[in-house]
C-alpha positions as CSV (number, residue, x, y, z in Angstrom):
1,M,116.3,-111.7,45.3
2,S,113.2,-113.9,45.5
3,N,114.3,-115.0,49.0
4,D,114.3,-111.3,50.1
5,K,110.8,-110.8,48.7
6,L,109.5,-113.9,50.4
7,S,111.1,-112.9,53.6
8,L,109.6,-109.4,53.3
9,A,106.1,-110.9,52.6
10,E,106.4,-113.2,55.6
11,R,107.5,-110.3,57.8
12,R,104.7,-108.2,56.5
13,E,102.2,-110.9,57.2
14,A,103.6,-111.4,60.8
15,L,103.3,-107.7,61.4
16,I,99.7,-107.6,60.2
17,V,98.8,-110.4,62.5
18,Q,100.6,-108.8,65.4
19,C,98.8,-105.5,64.8
20,S,95.4,-107.1,64.6
21,M,96.1,-108.9,67.9
22,Q,97.1,-105.6,69.5
23,R,94.0,-103.9,68.3
24,R,91.9,-106.8,69.7
25,D,93.6,-106.6,73.0
26,A,93.3,-102.8,73.2
27,A,89.6,-103.0,72.4
28,R,89.2,-105.7,75.2
29,E,91.0,-103.5,77.7
30,I,89.1,-100.4,76.8
31,G,85.8,-102.3,77.1
32,A,86.9,-103.5,80.5
33,L,87.6,-100.0,81.6
34,M,84.3,-98.6,80.3
35,T,82.2,-101.3,81.9
36,P,82.2,-99.9,85.4
37,L,81.1,-96.5,84.0
38,S,78.2,-97.8,82.0
39,H,77.0,-100.6,84.4
40,P,74.2,-99.4,86.8
41,T,76.0,-100.7,89.9
42,G,79.4,-99.3,88.9
43,G,80.9,-95.9,89.1
44,I,78.9,-93.2,90.9
45,G,75.8,-95.5,91.1
46,K,77.8,-97.8,93.4
47,L,78.2,-95.1,96.0
48,F,74.5,-94.8,96.6
49,G,72.7,-97.8,95.1
50,G,74.8,-100.8,94.3
51,G,77.4,-101.5,96.9
52,G,75.7,-100.0,99.9
53,M,76.6,-96.6,101.3
54,K,80.2,-97.2,102.5
55,L,81.8,-94.1,101.1
56,P,79.1,-91.6,102.1
57,L,78.7,-93.1,105.5
58,G,82.5,-93.1,106.0
59,I,82.7,-89.4,105.1
60,I,79.7,-88.6,107.4
61,G,81.3,-90.6,110.2
62,T,84.6,-88.9,109.9
63,V,83.0,-85.4,109.9
64,A,80.8,-86.3,112.9
65,G,83.8,-87.7,114.8
66,L,85.7,-84.6,114.3
67,V,82.8,-82.4,115.4
68,M,82.1,-84.6,118.5
69,A,85.8,-84.6,119.5
70,K,85.9,-80.8,119.3
71,S,82.6,-80.0,121.0
72,G,82.4,-82.4,123.9
73,K,78.7,-83.2,123.3
74,V,79.4,-86.8,122.4
75,L,76.2,-88.6,123.6
76,P,73.6,-86.3,121.9
77,M,75.7,-86.3,118.7
78,L,75.9,-90.1,118.7
79,T,72.1,-90.6,119.1
80,M,71.4,-88.0,116.4
81,G,74.0,-89.7,114.1
82,L,72.4,-93.2,114.7
83,S,68.9,-91.9,114.0
84,L,70.2,-90.3,110.8
85,I,71.8,-93.5,109.7
86,K,68.6,-95.5,110.3
87,A,66.6,-92.9,108.4
88,A,69.0,-93.0,105.4
89,R,68.9,-96.8,105.4
90,S,65.1,-96.9,105.3
91,V,65.0,-94.3,102.6
92,M,67.5,-96.2,100.5
93,G,65.5,-99.4,101.0
94,L,62.4,-97.6,99.7
95,V,64.3,-96.2,96.7
96,R,65.7,-99.7,95.9
97,K,62.3,-101.3,96.1
98,K,60.8,-98.6,93.8
99,H,63.5,-99.2,91.1
100,T,63.1,-103.0,91.0
């Protein structure tokens, strides 16, 4: 009978240790998932400030390409698009300088 109680106590202790390790791992994983949302250069901030403007420019480029392919006025649309990109970059540069 004392062997069973010792075995139960050992198993209980092992389960407690295992549960604490799982809680620690879960907290670490949740923290890693939440970091991009709270970090200033992660999440939505990355679209406009942190990692350049890859996504917005990609969307604008796709829409502009579809419009140009449909209309036939390719050269004026390209010059207007390039000037808009230059203006957006200069504005973003000013915004970044102001926040630092």
